[in-house]
N, CA and C atoms of all chains as a GROMACS GRO file, in nm:
protein
  558
    1MET      N    1   7.528   9.399  -0.070
    1MET     CA    2   7.514   9.484  -0.189
    1MET      C    3   7.603   9.428  -0.301
    2LEU      N    4   7.544   9.415  -0.415
    2LEU     CA    5   7.621   9.367  -0.530
    2LEU      C    6   7.654   9.486  -0.620
    3MET      N    7   7.783   9.502  -0.644
    3MET     CA    8   7.822   9.609  -0.736
    3MET      C    9   7.876   9.550  -0.865
    4VAL      N   10   7.823   9.596  -0.973
    4VAL     CA   11   7.875   9.552  -1.102
    4VAL      C   12   7.951   9.670  -1.164
    5VAL      N   13   8.078   9.651  -1.184
    5VAL     CA   14   8.159   9.757  -1.244
    5VAL      C   15   8.193   9.718  -1.388
    6ILE      N   16   8.148   9.797  -1.479
    6ILE     CA   17   8.182   9.771  -1.619
    6ILE      C   18   8.299   9.862  -1.658
    7VAL      N   19   8.410   9.801  -1.690
    7VAL     CA   20   8.527   9.879  -1.729
    7VAL      C   21   8.533   9.886  -1.881
    8GLU      N   22   8.524  10.006  -1.931
    8GLU     CA   23   8.535  10.027  -2.075
    8GLU      C   24   8.682  10.046  -2.108
    9GLU      N   25   8.740   9.946  -2.168
    9GLU     CA   26   8.882   9.954  -2.196
    9GLU      C   27   8.908  10.033  -2.324
   10THR      N   28   8.997  10.129  -2.314
   10THR     CA   29   9.041  10.203  -2.432
   10THR      C   30   9.176  10.150  -2.476
   11ARG      N   31   9.187  10.113  -2.602
   11ARG     CA   32   9.312  10.057  -2.652
   11ARG      C   33   9.378  10.155  -2.749
   12LEU      N   34   9.509  10.153  -2.745
   12LEU     CA   35   9.587  10.245  -2.828
   12LEU      C   36   9.644  10.173  -2.950
   13VAL      N   37   9.628  10.235  -3.066
   13VAL     CA   38   9.694  10.185  -3.186
   13VAL      C   39   9.793  10.292  -3.232
   14ASN      N   40   9.920  10.260  -3.223
   14ASN     CA   41  10.024  10.355  -3.265
   14ASN      C   42  10.048  10.343  -3.414
   15ILE      N   43  10.022  10.450  -3.486
   15ILE     CA   44  10.036  10.448  -3.631
   15ILE      C   45  10.182  10.473  -3.668
   16GLY      N   46  10.240  10.380  -3.743
   16GLY     CA   47  10.380  10.392  -3.783
   16GLY      C   48  10.400  10.360  -3.930
   17ALA      N   49  10.503  10.283  -3.958
   17ALA     CA   50  10.546  10.262  -4.097
   17ALA      C   51  10.468  10.155  -4.174
   18LYS      N   52  10.384  10.075  -4.104
   18LYS     CA   53  10.311   9.968  -4.173
   18LYS      C   54  10.202  10.026  -4.265
   19PRO      N   55  10.153   9.944  -4.359
   19PRO     CA   56  10.047   9.995  -4.448
   19PRO      C   57   9.918  10.030  -4.372
   20VAL      N   58   9.842  10.123  -4.428
   20VAL     CA   59   9.716  10.168  -4.367
   20VAL      C   60   9.627  10.050  -4.330
   21GLU      N   61   9.614   9.954  -4.424
   21GLU     CA   62   9.524   9.841  -4.404
   21GLU      C   63   9.558   9.761  -4.278
   22ASP      N   64   9.688   9.750  -4.246
   22ASP     CA   65   9.731   9.678  -4.126
   22ASP      C   66   9.670   9.738  -3.999
   23TYR      N   67   9.669   9.871  -3.994
   23TYR     CA   68   9.614   9.939  -3.874
   23TYR      C   69   9.462   9.929  -3.871
   24VAL      N   70   9.400   9.927  -3.990
   24VAL     CA   71   9.255   9.909  -3.997
   24VAL      C   72   9.219   9.772  -3.942
   25PHE      N   73   9.291   9.667  -3.984
   25PHE     CA   74   9.264   9.532  -3.937
   25PHE      C   75   9.290   9.522  -3.787
   26GLU      N   76   9.400   9.584  -3.741
   26GLU     CA   77   9.434   9.582  -3.598
   26GLU      C   78   9.319   9.642  -3.515
   27THR      N   79   9.264   9.752  -3.566
   27THR     CA   80   9.154   9.819  -3.494
   27THR      C   81   9.028   9.733  -3.493
   28ILE      N   82   8.996   9.674  -3.610
   28ILE     CA   83   8.877   9.588  -3.619
   28ILE      C   84   8.891   9.468  -3.524
   29LEU      N   85   9.012   9.414  -3.516
   29LEU     CA   86   9.041   9.302  -3.426
   29LEU      C   87   9.017   9.342  -3.280
   30ILE      N   88   9.060   9.461  -3.244
   30ILE     CA   89   9.040   9.511  -3.107
   30ILE      C   90   8.890   9.523  -3.077
   31PHE      N   91   8.814   9.573  -3.174
   31PHE     CA   92   8.668   9.582  -3.157
   31PHE      C   93   8.609   9.442  -3.137
   32GLN      N   94   8.657   9.346  -3.216
   32GLN     CA   95   8.604   9.210  -3.208
   32GLN      C   96   8.638   9.144  -3.074
   33GLU      N   97   8.751   9.186  -3.015
   33GLU     CA   98   8.790   9.133  -2.885
   33GLU      C   99   8.708   9.195  -2.772
   34GLY      N  100   8.624   9.292  -2.804
   34GLY     CA  101   8.532   9.344  -2.704
   34GLY      C  102   8.561   9.486  -2.654
   35SER      N  103   8.674   9.543  -2.693
   35SER     CA  104   8.698   9.683  -2.656
   35SER      C  105   8.622   9.771  -2.754
   36SER      N  106   8.551   9.869  -2.702
   36SER     CA  107   8.471   9.950  -2.793
   36SER      C  108   8.540  10.081  -2.832
   37THR      N  109   8.645  10.116  -2.759
   37THR     CA  110   8.709  10.245  -2.786
   37THR      C  111   8.857  10.228  -2.820
   38VAL      N  112   8.896  10.289  -2.931
   38VAL     CA  113   9.034  10.280  -2.978
   38VAL      C  114   9.086  10.422  -3.006
   39VAL      N  115   9.210  10.447  -2.962
   39VAL     CA  116   9.276  10.573  -2.994
   39VAL      C  117   9.381  10.546  -3.102
   40LEU      N  118   9.364  10.611  -3.217
   40LEU     CA  119   9.463  10.603  -3.326
   40LEU      C  120   9.560  10.718  -3.306
   41LYS      N  121   9.684  10.686  -3.272
   41LYS     CA  122   9.780  10.793  -3.245
   41LYS      C  123   9.893  10.793  -3.347
   42GLY      N  124   9.918  10.909  -3.405
   42GLY     CA  125  10.027  10.924  -3.501
   42GLY      C  126  10.108  11.047  -3.468
   43SER      N  127  10.239  11.038  -3.485
   43SER     CA  128  10.329  11.152  -3.460
   43SER      C  129  10.402  11.191  -3.588
   44GLY      N  130  10.441  11.318  -3.596
   44GLY     CA  131  10.519  11.365  -3.710
   44GLY      C  132  10.452  11.333  -3.842
   45ALA      N  133  10.528  11.272  -3.932
   45ALA     CA  134  10.476  11.242  -4.066
   45ALA      C  135  10.362  11.139  -4.063
   46PHE      N  136  10.349  11.065  -3.951
   46PHE     CA  137  10.245  10.963  -3.942
   46PHE      C  138  10.109  11.020  -3.902
   47ILE      N  139  10.104  11.152  -3.880
   47ILE     CA  140   9.976  11.216  -3.850
   47ILE      C  141   9.882  11.199  -3.970
   48SER      N  142   9.934  11.223  -4.091
   48SER     CA  143   9.853  11.209  -4.212
   48SER      C  144   9.801  11.066  -4.224
   49LYS      N  145   9.889  10.968  -4.194
   49LYS     CA  146   9.847  10.829  -4.206
   49LYS      C  147   9.739  10.792  -4.104
   50ALA      N  148   9.746  10.853  -3.985
   50ALA     CA  149   9.644  10.828  -3.884
   50ALA      C  150   9.505  10.869  -3.936
   51VAL      N  151   9.499  10.982  -4.008
   51VAL     CA  152   9.372  11.026  -4.067
   51VAL      C  153   9.330  10.931  -4.180
   52ASP      N  154   9.429  10.882  -4.258
   52ASP     CA  155   9.399  10.782  -4.362
   52ASP      C  156   9.337  10.657  -4.298
   53VAL      N  157   9.394  10.613  -4.186
   53VAL     CA  158   9.343  10.493  -4.117
   53VAL      C  159   9.199  10.518  -4.071
   54TYR      N  160   9.175  10.637  -4.015
   54TYR     CA  161   9.039  10.670  -3.972
   54TYR      C  162   8.941  10.664  -4.090
   55ASN      N  163   8.978  10.727  -4.202
   55ASN     CA  164   8.889  10.728  -4.319
   55ASN      C  165   8.866  10.588  -4.374
   56ALA      N  166   8.972  10.506  -4.376
   56ALA     CA  167   8.958  10.368  -4.426
   56ALA      C  168   8.867  10.286  -4.334
   57LEU      N  169   8.877  10.314  -4.204
   57LEU     CA  170   8.794  10.245  -4.105
   57LEU      C  171   8.647  10.282  -4.123
   58VAL      N  172   8.621  10.411  -4.146
   58VAL     CA  173   8.484  10.458  -4.166
   58VAL      C  174   8.429  10.400  -4.296
   59SER      N  175   8.512  10.394  -4.400
   59SER     CA  176   8.462  10.343  -4.528
   59SER      C  177   8.434  10.192  -4.518
   60ARG      N  178   8.504  10.125  -4.426
   60ARG     CA  179   8.482   9.981  -4.408
   60ARG      C  180   8.367   9.950  -4.312
   61LEU      N  181   8.360  10.023  -4.202
   61LEU     CA  182   8.261   9.992  -4.098
   61LEU      C  183   8.136  10.079  -4.105
   62GLY      N  184   8.142  10.187  -4.183
   62GLY     CA  185   8.025  10.273  -4.200
   62GLY      C  186   7.979  10.336  -4.069
   63ASP      N  187   7.847  10.339  -4.051
   63ASP     CA  188   7.786  10.407  -3.936
   63ASP      C  189   7.817  10.342  -3.803
   64SER      N  190   7.868  10.219  -3.805
   64SER     CA  191   7.889  10.151  -3.677
   64SER      C  192   8.012  10.203  -3.604
   65VAL      N  193   8.093  10.284  -3.671
   65VAL     CA  194   8.206  10.345  -3.602
   65VAL      C  195   8.182  10.496  -3.588
   66GLU      N  196   8.209  10.545  -3.471
   66GLU     CA  197   8.176  10.683  -3.436
   66GLU      C  198   8.304  10.757  -3.395
   67LEU      N  199   8.317  10.880  -3.445
   67LEU     CA  200   8.432  10.964  -3.405
   67LEU      C  201   8.400  11.030  -3.272
   68VAL      N  202   8.476  10.997  -3.169
   68VAL     CA  203   8.452  11.055  -3.036
   68VAL      C  204   8.517  11.192  -3.025
   69LYS      N  205   8.646  11.199  -3.056
   69LYS     CA  206   8.716  11.327  -3.052
   69LYS      C  207   8.850  11.319  -3.124
   70VAL      N  208   8.901  11.436  -3.157
   70VAL     CA  209   9.033  11.445  -3.219
   70VAL      C  210   9.118  11.539  -3.133
   71ASP      N  211   9.227  11.489  -3.080
   71ASP     CA  212   9.319  11.573  -3.004
   71ASP      C  213   9.444  11.598  -3.089
   72ILE      N  214   9.490  11.722  -3.087
   72ILE     CA  215   9.619  11.752  -3.150
   72ILE      C  216   9.706  11.825  -3.050
   73GLY      N  217   9.836  11.817  -3.069
   73GLY     CA  218   9.927  11.886  -2.978
   73GLY      C  219  10.069  11.846  -3.008
   74SER      N  220  10.157  11.868  -2.909
   74SER     CA  221  10.295  11.826  -2.930
   74SER      C  222  10.349  11.754  -2.807
   75ASP      N  223  10.427  11.652  -2.835
   75ASP     CA  224  10.492  11.570  -2.732
   75ASP      C  225  10.641  11.601  -2.735
   76ARG      N  226  10.704  11.595  -2.617
   76ARG     CA  227  10.849  11.607  -2.614
   76ARG      C  228  10.907  11.473  -2.654
   77PHE      N  229  10.993  11.473  -2.754
   77PHE     CA  230  11.050  11.349  -2.806
   77PHE      C  231  11.198  11.373  -2.834
   78LYS      N  232  11.285  11.304  -2.759
   78LYS     CA  233  11.430  11.322  -2.770
   78LYS      C  234  11.470  11.470  -2.760
   79GLY      N  235  11.410  11.538  -2.664
   79GLY     CA  236  11.445  11.678  -2.640
   79GLY      C  237  11.381  11.778  -2.734
   80ARG      N  238  11.309  11.728  -2.836
   80ARG     CA  239  11.243  11.821  -2.929
   80ARG      C  240  11.092  11.800  -2.921
   81PHE      N  241  11.018  11.901  -2.964
   81PHE     CA  242  10.874  11.885  -2.967
   81PHE      C  243  10.832  11.828  -3.102
   82LYS      N  244  10.741  11.732  -3.095
   82LYS     CA  245  10.694  11.666  -3.215
   82LYS      C  246  10.541  11.668  -3.215
   83SER      N  247  10.483  11.709  -3.326
   83SER     CA  248  10.338  11.716  -3.335
   83SER      C  249  10.276  11.578  -3.331
   84PHE      N  250  10.157  11.568  -3.274
   84PHE     CA  251  10.085  11.439  -3.275
   84PHE      C  252   9.936  11.462  -3.298
   85ILE      N  253   9.869  11.354  -3.338
   85ILE     CA  254   9.723  11.352  -3.343
   85ILE      C  255   9.677  11.227  -3.270
   86ALA      N  256   9.568  11.238  -3.197
   86ALA     CA  257   9.508  11.123  -3.129
   86ALA      C  258   9.360  11.123  -3.164
   87ILE      N  259   9.321  11.023  -3.245
   87ILE     CA  260   9.183  11.014  -3.295
   87ILE      C  261   9.112  10.905  -3.216
   88THR      N  262   9.012  10.943  -3.138
   88THR     CA  263   8.939  10.845  -3.057
   88THR      C  264   8.813  10.801  -3.132
   89VAL      N  265   8.803  10.670  -3.158
   89VAL     CA  266   8.686  10.614  -3.227
   89VAL      C  267   8.619  10.510  -3.138
   90ARG      N  268   8.487  10.497  -3.158
   90ARG     CA  269   8.410  10.402  -3.078
   90ARG      C  270   8.324  10.315  -3.170
   91LYS      N  271   8.318  10.187  -3.138
   91LYS     CA  272   8.232  10.094  -3.211
   91LYS      C  273   8.095  10.100  -3.145
   92LYS      N  274   7.992  10.128  -3.226
   92LYS     CA  275   7.860  10.150  -3.167
   92LYS      C  276   7.781  10.023  -3.144
   93TYR      N  277   7.788   9.926  -3.236
   93TYR     CA  278   7.714   9.800  -3.217
   93TYR      C  279   7.779   9.689  -3.296
   94MET      N  280   6.337  15.043  -3.612
   94MET     CA  281   6.420  14.946  -3.539
   94MET      C  282   6.559  14.941  -3.600
   95LEU      N  283   6.655  14.948  -3.514
   95LEU     CA  284   6.793  14.940  -3.559
   95LEU      C  285   6.847  14.800  -3.531
   96MET      N  286   6.895  14.738  -3.634
   96MET     CA  287   6.953  14.606  -3.613
   96MET      C  288   7.103  14.612  -3.638
   97VAL      N  289   7.176  14.563  -3.544
   97VAL     CA  290   7.320  14.557  -3.563
   97VAL      C  291   7.358  14.411  -3.583
   98VAL      N  292   7.413  14.383  -3.698
   98VAL     CA  293   7.454  14.246  -3.727
   98VAL      C  294   7.606  14.240  -3.725
   99ILE      N  295   7.656  14.160  -3.636
   99ILE     CA  296   7.802  14.144  -3.631
   99ILE      C  297   7.837  14.013  -3.703
  100VAL      N  298   7.911  14.029  -3.810
  100VAL     CA  299   7.949  13.911  -3.887
  100VAL      C  300   8.090  13.869  -3.846
  101GLU      N  301   8.101  13.752  -3.793
  101GLU     CA  302   8.230  13.697  -3.756
  101GLU      C  303   8.287  13.625  -3.878
  102GLU      N  304   8.386  13.685  -3.936
  102GLU     CA  305   8.439  13.626  -4.057
  102GLU      C  306   8.537  13.514  -4.025
  103THR      N  307   8.516  13.400  -4.087
  103THR     CA  308   8.610  13.290  -4.074
  103THR      C  309   8.695  13.284  -4.199
  104ARG      N  310   8.826  13.283  -4.180
  104ARG     CA  311   8.916  13.282  -4.295
  104ARG      C  312   8.988  13.147  -4.304
  105LEU      N  313   9.011  13.105  -4.426
  105LEU     CA  314   9.074  12.976  -4.451
  105LEU      C  315   9.221  12.993  -4.485
  106VAL      N  316   9.305  12.914  -4.422
  106VAL     CA  317   9.446  12.909  -4.461
  106VAL      C  318   9.474  12.767  -4.510
  107ASN      N  319   9.502  12.757  -4.640
  107ASN     CA  320   9.531  12.627  -4.701
  107ASN      C  321   9.679  12.594  -4.682
  108ILE      N  322   9.705  12.486  -4.612
  108ILE     CA  323   9.843  12.448  -4.583
  108ILE      C  324   9.898  12.368  -4.701
  109GLY      N  325  10.010  12.417  -4.756
  109GLY     CA  326  10.071  12.351  -4.871
  109GLY      C  327  10.221  12.337  -4.854
  110ALA      N  328  10.293  12.368  -4.960
  110ALA     CA  329  10.437  12.339  -4.964
  110ALA      C  330  10.527  12.443  -4.897
  111LYS      N  331  10.470  12.558  -4.859
  111LYS     CA  332  10.554  12.663  -4.797
  111LYS      C  333  10.599  12.621  -4.656
  112PRO      N  334  10.702  12.691  -4.602
  112PRO     CA  335  10.746  12.655  -4.466
  112PRO      C  336  10.638  12.684  -4.361
  113VAL      N  337  10.643  12.610  -4.252
  113VAL     CA  338  10.547  12.624  -4.142
  113VAL      C  339  10.533  12.770  -4.099
  114GLU      N  340  10.648  12.839  -4.083
  114GLU     CA  341  10.647  12.977  -4.034
  114GLU      C  342  10.564  13.070  -4.123
  115ASP      N  343  10.565  13.045  -4.255
  115ASP     CA  344  10.486  13.127  -4.347
  115ASP      C  345  10.337  13.123  -4.312
  116TYR      N  346  10.288  13.002  -4.281
  116TYR     CA  347  10.146  12.988  -4.248
  116TYR      C  348  10.115  13.047  -4.111
  117VAL      N  349  10.212  13.039  -4.020
  117VAL     CA  350  10.195  13.101  -3.888
  117VAL      C  351  10.180  13.253  -3.905
  118PHE      N  352  10.268  13.314  -3.984
  118PHE     CA  353  10.262  13.458  -4.007
  118PHE      C  354  10.133  13.496  -4.078
  119GLU      N  355  10.093  13.415  -4.176
  119GLU     CA  356   9.969  13.442  -4.250
  119GLU      C  357   9.849  13.445  -4.154
  120THR      N  358   9.849  13.349  -4.059
  120THR     CA  359   9.738  13.340  -3.963
  120THR      C  360   9.740  13.460  -3.868
  121ILE      N  361   9.859  13.497  -3.819
  121ILE     CA  362   9.871  13.612  -3.728
  121ILE      C  363   9.826  13.740  -3.798
  122LEU      N  364   9.861  13.753  -3.926
  122LEU     CA  365   9.819  13.868  -4.006
  122LEU      C  366   9.667  13.875  -4.016
  123ILE      N  367   9.604  13.760  -4.037
  123ILE     CA  368   9.457  13.756  -4.046
  123ILE      C  369   9.396  13.801  -3.914
  124PHE      N  370   9.454  13.755  -3.802
  124PHE     CA  371   9.405  13.798  -3.671
  124PHE      C  372   9.418  13.949  -3.657
  125GLN      N  373   9.534  14.002  -3.702
  125GLN     CA  374   9.558  14.147  -3.690
  125GLN      C  375   9.464  14.228  -3.776
  126GLU      N  376   9.418  14.167  -3.887
  126GLU     CA  377   9.323  14.236  -3.976
  126GLU      C  378   9.182  14.236  -3.917
  127GLY      N  379   9.163  14.165  -3.805
  127GLY     CA  380   9.034  14.171  -3.736
  127GLY      C  381   8.949  14.045  -3.742
  128SER      N  382   8.990  13.947  -3.822
  128SER     CA  383   8.915  13.821  -3.820
  128SER      C  384   8.962  13.740  -3.699
  129SER      N  385   8.867  13.686  -3.624
  129SER     CA  386   8.908  13.616  -3.503
  129SER      C  387   8.916  13.465  -3.523
  130THR      N  388   8.858  13.416  -3.634
  130THR     CA  389   8.855  13.271  -3.653
  130THR      C  390   8.923  13.230  -3.783
  131VAL      N  391   9.014  13.135  -3.772
  131VAL     CA  392   9.088  13.086  -3.888
  131VAL      C  393   9.078  12.934  -3.892
  132VAL      N  394   9.056  12.880  -4.014
  132VAL     CA  395   9.058  12.736  -4.034
  132VAL      C  396   9.188  12.700  -4.107
  133LEU      N  397   9.270  12.619  -4.042
  133LEU     CA  398   9.393  12.568  -4.104
  133LEU      C  399   9.357  12.436  -4.170
  134LYS      N  400   9.363  12.433  -4.303
  134LYS     CA  401   9.323  12.311  -4.373
  134LYS      C  402   9.439  12.248  -4.447
  135GLY      N  403   9.462  12.122  -4.423
  135GLY     CA  404   9.567  12.049  -4.493
  135GLY      C  405   9.514  11.918  -4.547
  136SER      N  406   9.560  11.878  -4.666
  136SER     CA  407   9.518  11.752  -4.727
  136SER      C  408   9.638  11.662  -4.748
  137GLY      N  409   9.613  11.531  -4.750
  137GLY     CA  410   9.720  11.435  -4.778
  137GLY      C  411   9.838  11.453  -4.685
  138ALA      N  412   9.956  11.462  -4.745
  138ALA     CA  413  10.079  11.473  -4.664
  138ALA      C  414  10.087  11.605  -4.587
  139PHE      N  415  10.004  11.704  -4.626
  139PHE     CA  416  10.007  11.834  -4.558
  139PHE      C  417   9.925  11.835  -4.428
  140ILE      N  418   9.860  11.722  -4.398
  140ILE     CA  419   9.786  11.711  -4.271
  140ILE      C  420   9.883  11.729  -4.154
  141SER      N  421   9.997  11.660  -4.161
  141SER     CA  422  10.097  11.670  -4.055
  141SER      C  423  10.144  11.814  -4.039
  142LYS      N  424  10.165  11.881  -4.153
  142LYS     CA  425  10.213  12.019  -4.146
  142LYS      C  426  10.108  12.112  -4.085
  143ALA      N  427   9.981  12.084  -4.110
  143ALA     CA  428   9.874  12.166  -4.051
  143ALA      C  429   9.881  12.159  -3.898
  144VAL      N  430   9.910  12.040  -3.844
  144VAL     CA  431   9.923  12.026  -3.698
  144VAL      C  432  10.049  12.099  -3.650
  145ASP      N  433  10.158  12.092  -3.730
  145ASP     CA  434  10.280  12.168  -3.698
  145ASP      C  435  10.249  12.318  -3.690
  146VAL      N  436  10.172  12.368  -3.786
  146VAL     CA  437  10.136  12.510  -3.788
  146VAL      C  438  10.056  12.545  -3.662
  147TYR      N  439   9.960  12.459  -3.628
  147TYR     CA  440   9.882  12.482  -3.506
  147TYR      C  441   9.973  12.490  -3.383
  148ASN      N  442  10.065  12.394  -3.369
  148ASN     CA  443  10.154  12.393  -3.252
  148ASN      C  444  10.246  12.515  -3.249
  149ALA      N  445  10.296  12.555  -3.366
  149ALA     CA  446  10.383  12.673  -3.374
  149ALA      C  447  10.305  12.799  -3.336
  150LEU      N  448  10.178  12.803  -3.378
  150LEU     CA  449  10.091  12.917  -3.347
  150LEU      C  450  10.066  12.926  -3.196
  151VAL      N  451  10.040  12.811  -3.134
  151VAL     CA  452  10.016  12.807  -2.989
  151VAL      C  453  10.144  12.846  -2.914
  152SER      N  454  10.258  12.798  -2.962
  152SER     CA  455  10.382  12.830  -2.892
  152SER      C  456  10.416  12.978  -2.906
  153ARG      N  457  10.368  13.042  -3.014
  153ARG     CA  458  10.394  13.184  -3.034
  153ARG      C  459  10.292  13.273  -2.964
  154LEU      N  460  10.164  13.234  -2.972
  154LEU     CA  461  10.058  13.322  -2.919
  154LEU      C  462  10.012  13.281  -2.779
  155GLY      N  463  10.048  13.161  -2.736
  155GLY     CA  464  10.013  13.117  -2.600
  155GLY      C  465   9.863  13.105  -2.580
  156ASP      N  466   9.818  13.150  -2.464
  156ASP     CA  467   9.678  13.136  -2.423
  156ASP      C  468   9.582  13.220  -2.506
  157SER      N  469   9.634  13.314  -2.586
  157SER     CA  470   9.542  13.401  -2.658
  157SER      C  471   9.483  13.333  -2.781
  158VAL      N  472   9.535  13.215  -2.815
  158VAL     CA  473   9.474  13.139  -2.924
  158VAL      C  474   9.409  13.013  -2.867
  159GLU      N  475   9.288  12.988  -2.916
  159GLU     CA  476   9.206  12.882  -2.861
  159GLU      C  477   9.170  12.782  -2.972
  160LEU      N  478   9.179  12.654  -2.940
  160LEU     CA  479   9.139  12.551  -3.036
  160LEU      C  480   8.988  12.533  -3.030
  161VAL      N  481   8.919  12.563  -3.139
  161VAL     CA  482   8.773  12.552  -3.140
  161VAL      C  483   8.732  12.409  -3.170
  162LYS      N  484   8.784  12.353  -3.280
  162LYS     CA  485   8.753  12.214  -3.313
  162LYS      C  486   8.849  12.161  -3.417
  163VAL      N  487   8.853  12.030  -3.427
  163VAL     CA  488   8.934  11.963  -3.529
  163VAL      C  489   8.842  11.871  -3.608
  164ASP      N  490   8.833  11.895  -3.737
  164ASP     CA  491   8.754  11.806  -3.823
  164ASP      C  492   8.849  11.723  -3.908
  165ILE      N  493   8.817  11.595  -3.922
  165ILE     CA  494   8.892  11.511  -4.014
  165ILE      C  495   8.794  11.441  -4.105
  166GLY      N  496   8.840  11.400  -4.223
  166GLY     CA  497   8.753  11.332  -4.316
  166GLY      C  498   8.823  11.314  -4.448
  167SER      N  499   8.743  11.290  -4.553
  167SER     CA  500   8.804  11.279  -4.684
  167SER      C  501   8.726  11.359  -4.788
  168ASP      N  502   8.801  11.421  -4.878
  168ASP     CA  503   8.747  11.499  -4.989
  168ASP      C  504   8.770  11.423  -5.117
  169ARG      N  505   8.677  11.438  -5.212
  169ARG     CA  506   8.700  11.380  -5.344
  169ARG      C  507   8.794  11.474  -5.420
  170PHE      N  508   8.903  11.421  -5.469
  170PHE     CA  509   9.003  11.502  -5.538
  170PHE      C  510   9.051  11.425  -5.660
  171LYS      N  511   9.022  11.480  -5.780
  171LYS     CA  512   9.057  11.413  -5.906
  171LYS      C  513   9.009  11.268  -5.907
  172GLY      N  514   8.885  11.248  -5.865
  172GLY     CA  515   8.824  11.114  -5.870
  172GLY      C  516   8.866  11.020  -5.759
  173ARG      N  517   8.962  11.065  -5.674
  173ARG     CA  518   9.005  10.980  -5.563
  173ARG      C  519   8.973  11.049  -5.431
  174PHE      N  520   8.963  10.970  -5.326
  174PHE     CA  521   8.942  11.029  -5.195
  174PHE      C  522   9.075  11.063  -5.131
  175LYS      N  523   9.080  11.181  -5.073
  175LYS     CA  524   9.202  11.228  -5.010
  175LYS      C  525   9.170  11.275  -4.868
  176SER      N  526   9.247  11.228  -4.772
  176SER     CA  527   9.223  11.266  -4.633
  176SER      C  528   9.251  11.414  -4.612
  177PHE      N  529   9.176  11.475  -4.521
  177PHE     CA  530   9.204  11.615  -4.485
  177PHE      C  531   9.187  11.636  -4.335
  178ILE      N  532   9.245  11.747  -4.288
  178ILE     CA  533   9.220  11.794  -4.153
  178ILE      C  534   9.183  11.942  -4.162
  179ALA      N  535   9.090  11.985  -4.079
  179ALA     CA  536   9.053  12.126  -4.072
  179ALA      C  537   9.055  12.166  -3.925
  180ILE      N  538   9.153  12.249  -3.891
  180ILE     CA  539   9.174  12.289  -3.751
  180ILE      C  540   9.123  12.432  -3.734
  181THR      N  541   9.017  12.448  -3.657
  181THR     CA  542   8.961  12.581  -3.636
  181THR      C  543   9.018  12.643  -3.509
  182VAL      N  544   9.081  12.760  -3.525
  182VAL     CA  545   9.138  12.831  -3.410
  182VAL      C  546   9.076  12.971  -3.399
  183ARG      N  547   9.073  13.021  -3.276
  183ARG     CA  548   9.014  13.152  -3.252
  183ARG      C  549   9.109  13.236  -3.166
  184LYS      N  550   9.120  13.363  -3.204
  184LYS     CA  551   9.201  13.458  -3.125
  184LYS      C  552   9.109  13.513  -3.017
  185LYS      N  553   9.153  13.502  -2.891
  185LYS     CA  554   9.064  13.538  -2.780
  185LYS      C  555   9.070  13.686  -2.745
  186TYR      N  556   9.187  13.748  -2.750
  186TYR     CA  557   9.195  13.892  -2.716
  186TYR      C  558   9.318  13.953  -2.783
   0.00000   0.00000   0.00000
């Protein structure tokens, strides 16, 4: 019996202090390397930037990028709770 | 024929410059007034604060508040595109 297992790798892009365009390019590069799913994660003040990165990605890639889901919540960070957003996007073709 | 139409009112809370707790109280007040669904909307830098308000609301109300959906995108504002988040929450009981 031959089993073919296709592993869909999900890659994480941590949104931080770099310009929005840097994260857009990083995500496009990940898509070009063959991963179809990317999670854009931002914490605290970088939550807003994570949404900026998503919008810039959509404006650049158009219909070929699909919003899978948006998770929000809080992570424990240095003993305090910090809000986060995790935006899962998928490259369609 | 008697028709009973139940209108579920959805109320909008625009997240701006006020402290997080103010928006939490505003949302709880809306729930107490009988509306079960509230949309927390934040634009630009207030996106992060909208998630803070959601987390503070969950930590205060616990299981009785439910996350319905999270929408992200961009709105045209003064000729420019501005990122937004719209967090829909529902009071369960």
